[in-house]
C-alpha angles and dihedrals in degrees: 000000000000089000091058092045088052092051092047090054094047091050090049091054092050093051091049125200116325092219135031120244118250089245092062097045118088108212120194117244112259116255114249111261117245114254112257116248092241091058090076093056119109130209088253092056092052091047092051091048092051090052089054092059120103110265095251093054094039094054094049092045093049093047096049105031102033103029099031096231114161123242095253093054092046089052091052094046094049097035094237133123117270092242088057090056089057092047094049094047092050091049091047091053091048091050093047089052090051094047094047099040107033096160090054092048091051090050093052095046092059111063 
């Protein structure tokens, strides 16, 4: 039995490790990620874009995103169904994205 154990260890040393340790591997430094387009936007840009929204979309966006009012309360205040609140909020966000990042919107519209 010791003889077989000795042979197994000798064979294992000859084969060597099947993988290199992380200390031995030289990994290239990751390239810095490009700054996203929205990172250059200022608060004034966002405020101006919100002001350009249609009144229905702007009011729902302001109530939910800026004031933190829940959908149900927005629906009660504006006299619209709760589902309409969600739809208007989604459309307002899409319109804001298109207003704030026009180059991106143009790229996405052309397949």
